[in-house]
N, C-alpha and C positions, 0 to 999 in steps of 0.2 A: 792179436789178430792181423794181420801180411793185408789179407781178402779187403777187399772192395766192400764197404757198408753206411752204413749213414748215422750221423748223429743226431739227433731225433732237436729242435727245441719249437716244446711245448707249453700251451700252455691254455688254460681258459682268456677268450680273447680277452683284447682291452689291460691285457696287465703286463706290460714292457716288453712284451717279445722282440717289436723290431727296436725296440733300444738296444737289446742284445746281441742282436745281429749286425747292428749298425758297429756298434765296436766294434766284434769282432770280423768283423769284414775292414775296416779298417785299421787294425789295430795288425790281421796280415796279409791285406793287398794295402791301401789303402796308400804309401806312401805317406809323405811327407807332407801333401797338397794334402792325399785326403781321396775319403774317394762321397761322389752325390746320394743323397736319401734316394736320389734317381738311378741308382748303380746299384745296388743293397744286391740288384738280381745277378749278376757277372757271381757274385760269391757263393747268394745262401738261395736256395728253390724253395718252392712252396709245396707242398700236397695236393693244391688246387689247381695247379697252371693249366688252364684249359688247354695249349699248348698241346701237353705231353697227352692227356687226353684225346685227342682231337689223330694222333702221333698212335696213340694206342687204338685206335678204330677207326684208321689206313682213313682219313678223313675227315670230316665235323663231326662229331659224337653229336646223338641226340638220349638224349636220359628220360624216359617216360617217367620210370620212377627210380627210386633209395637201390630197388636191386637192377634195375643197367647201370646203375654206378657201379657198385659192390662189381656186375662182375668184370666189370672194365678192371679195375684200381689196380688191381694185384699187377696187369700188364703196364697199365701209366707210371706206376712206382720201380717195376725195371728203369722204364726210359727214365727215370731220375735218378736212381740209383747208376744207371753208367753212361748220362751228365754229365759225369766228373770223376774224373781223377783216385782212385786211395776209398777213405771215409772222407764224410764230408758232410756238411749243417742242412740239414730241411725243414724248414717250418711246420709246422702245425698247429690248429687246433682241434682236431679230433683228441676224443675220450683212445686211451688205450682199450680197447674190448672186442671181444669178439660176435659179428653183427650179421645172421643169416649163414653158420659154423665158419666165417672166415675174420678171421685176425684184420683190422683195421690198420695196425702197426705190426707186422711179420717179425716175426724175432729170425728169423733167417736174412733179412736184410737188413740188419739192424743191431749196430754200433756202443750205443749208448744215447741218454737224455740224459739233455738240464730242462726241467721242466720249474719254468717261472710261475712264481706264487702271489696271488695279490689279494690285500681282505679283501671280502665282496661290500663293504663298504663304500669304499671308494672306488672300485669297479662298479658299480652300479649308476651315476650319475656320464663318466665311460662313454657304456654297454648301450646307454639312452643315446648322448651325446651321436653312438655309434652307430646305430638304428633306427635314429631317427622317428624314440617313440619317446613317452613319457617314459615319466621316473618308477609309477610302478608298473606301466606295463614292463619294462625293463628286468626290473624285480622280481616280476613273477614267471617272466623269458629263463630266467638266474635261477629259481624256483620248480626247470618243468623237465621232470625227465628224458623225457620224448625231445627235447629241444630240438631242434635240425636247425641248422642255417645255411642256406641258399642259394650261393654265385646268380650270378645272372644268364651262366652260362646252362645253370641246373644243376650246378656240382654242393652238392652233399659233404654237411662238417655234422657229425654228430658229436656235439658241444654237448648238451643234456647240461642239469644241474651243477651248480656252483664245487661242491661239498664230491658229486660222485665223479665230478674231472679228473680234483686231485686224486682224488683214490683206484680212480681208472692207476693214473702213472707208477705211484707212491707204493702202491701192491702188487707190481707188476712181479709176476715170480724169474730171477736170474733175471730183470732190468738192471744194468749197470747204468746209476739213475742219478746227481744230482742235483738238489732239490736247493730253488733260492726263490728269498720273497725278495721281489720289487723294495720296498721299504730300507730293506737292509743294505741294498745296493744304492740307494738315492743317502740313505744316512752316511755311509762310507763306499764308492763308485771304488772305489782303491783296495780294500782289502775283500769285498764282492768280485770284483772281478779276478782277484789275484783267489781267491775260494776254485774261480771257473779253471781259467788255467790248472791248479796242483790235478784240478779232479780230469785233466784233459793231460796230465803225466807233460806238462808242457809247460816249461821253466822260461819264462817273456821277459825279452827282451827291453830292457830300462827305457829306452831313447823309445823307439816304438809303441808298449805301452803303456809313457804319458802324454806321447803325441796322439793315441786314441783314445785316452782319457779325454782331453781337453776339446778332442774334434766334437764328441759327439754330446759336449752339454745340451744340457735339454734347450738351452737357447740357444744355440748355436740350431741344433736339428729345425725349430722352429721358425731362424732366420733364414733356410734353407728353400720349408718350403712356403716361407710368403714369400720369398725371390722367385725362384723356381717353380714352385705350385712339386706336388706329390701322386705319382702315378699309381702308386698303390691307394691313392685313400676316396674313399664310398667316396658316389657320387653325392649324395645324400648331403656328405660330413660341410661346414663351412673348413674346417681346417681336423690336421687327422693330429699334430701334436697343440693338446692345447697345456691347462698348466700340470701337470705332471706332479703334482702335491701330496704331501701324503699326510693325510689330517681332510681334506676339506670336505667330508663328508659330512661329520661336524656341520656345519652352516648349509649346507647341501640337501639331502633328509629329514623329513620330519620324525617324531618321535617315535610314531608308529611306521612307516617304512625303517626305519628303524629293527623296530619292536620283532619286526616280522623277517626282515634275516635274519638275525637275531635267534630267534624262536627256530624259521627252518636250517640254520645251519651251526648249534650252538654245539654241536662236540667238533667242529671241522675245529670252529673257532676256536674252542681251550686246547687242542693240540697244537694248532701254530700260530694264533694270535691269543695266549692266554690275557695280557693284558687290555685288547678291545674285546673281550670276550664281559671280562669281569666289568669293562665299564659301560657297552649295551647292558648285562644282565639288571643291571638296574633301569637304565630306562626301559626298558621290557619289562620290568615287572609290578614300575608307575601304569602303562599301561593298560588299559582293561583290553 
């Protein structure tokens, strides 16, 4: 395609989207010194940026219902599309669904999508910190098919269930999509990001690639936040970048919580996380 379209960076919340954004930003425009986490908006945009909705409304928007938001979203997305030259990356936590007859991810402005997947057992503790809720509340939210995340300005994100979110992207007809598991990226960032570039049909510059890997190690992102803060951090969170550990759920969740997530998401776990599904099935079997 030669026309201008969006490459979506799509994920359920707290699945590694910001890390992927940081890597891509540092590779493409970071240079030798790198790009601050507070400069990521210079490279990637987000589909819930309030300034685009203000511009679409011709003044400060006033959403009283989700229908008000849905009516304005197409115009705001067009502004987001035209805010950068050529194909460019836009972050979203929306499901790729049709709501009230309107696709949240319109195919006519979409070039492709990179879908970032993280196992729900590790998502739950991170999601609880993000939303300032208990673990049980976070798990219930992840199992809620009608779950909406609403920004302070009243912009709704149609997040829904963890498994429905994944299916909405992976089963989208005609969508050029690359699925990457957060766990695989953490295990071997070099191989994981090379697969992303292969999907994008880009032969990465070795020097720029290595530099971006170094700059976006989790410990480096955490140090930046500790020193300068992070403008995207929700007010209720003490820090945005936490441990990012794979498998931390084994110490964070009770057997009852593990069983609830396993039973709720078993088919999707079997498909994308068979090794975890086998482990958690045994826990669920002994929990009444």
